[in-house]
N, C-alpha and C positions, 0 to 999 in steps of 0.2 A: 504494500500499500504506500502511495506517495505521501510525503509529509506535506502538509498544507500551510502555506505562508499566510501570516495575517494580512488581510488587505490594507493598502495604504489609505489612510484617513486624510481627506482633504477638506479643509474648511472653505465653504463657499463665500463669495463676497456679499451675498444678500440680494444679488441681481443675477438670475440664471442666464440671461442674455449676455451679460458681461463675462460670465464664467465660460460661456460657449463662444466667446470672442466675436459677437455680432458687432458691426460697426456703429450702429445707433442703439446701443444697449440701454441707455437711459430713457430714450423715447419709447422704446418697445416695452420697457418695464412700466413706465407711466401709463401707456395705453392699456396694458394688461390690467393694471390696477383700477382704472377708470371702467373697463369692461366689467370687471368683477363687481364694482359698485353698482353698475346698471343691472346686472343680473340679480344682485341682491335685492334691489328695489322691485324688480318685476316679481321675484319669488315672495317677498314680504307682502306685497300688495295683491298677490294673486293675478297679476295682469297677464292676459294672453298677448300674443304678438299683435293681433288686431286692436286690442284695447290699448296697447302701448302706442301704436300707430295713431289712433284716434286722439290720444292725449298729446302727443308730440308733433304729429305731422310727418314723422320719419316713416319710411316704408316698413311694413311688417318684415320683409326680406332682410332689412338692416338689423332688426332685432334677432333674426334667425342667425345671421353672420356673427353677431357679437356673442350669442350663446354658444356657437361653435368655435369661438376663438379665431375667426377668420377676420383679422383686424387690418389687413393690408389696405383696404379701401377707406380707412378712417384716419382722420387726423386727430390730434389731441384736442384741437378746438371743437371739432364735430362731436366727439364723445362728450366733452363738457357741456355742449349745448344740449345734447340729448338728456344728460343727467339733469340739467336745469329744467328741461321740459317734463321731466318726471316729478318735478316739484322738490327737488333737493337743492341744497346749497353746497358749494365746493370751496374748501380752503386749501390753498397750496402753499407749502412752505419749501423754500429753496435753500439748499446749502451748497455752496461752491467749494470744491476742494481740489487742490493740485493732484494731478494723476501721478501715481508712483512711477518713478523712472524704470524703464526696462533694464533687466539684468543682462 
């Protein structure tokens, strides 16, 4: 029987997109957070895709894309506008940090 080595433990940065080396990691993370908040509102209020469309004016297909994490067609601004249309208020806090130098 082969001896098993302990797997290497790597601490993530808190942004999976950065950990996977996506160019726009911060934007992708922010869009994912906004989409999760939209889904949370839909679920808490029991809104169907059609009811969400009626409330916001955005197509039911847009809400379907958001539920399926297909966020390529959405800007941060559009997602924030959808959240506002669902009756929520958004507070954004920004912290700018220097990027660590590559080794």
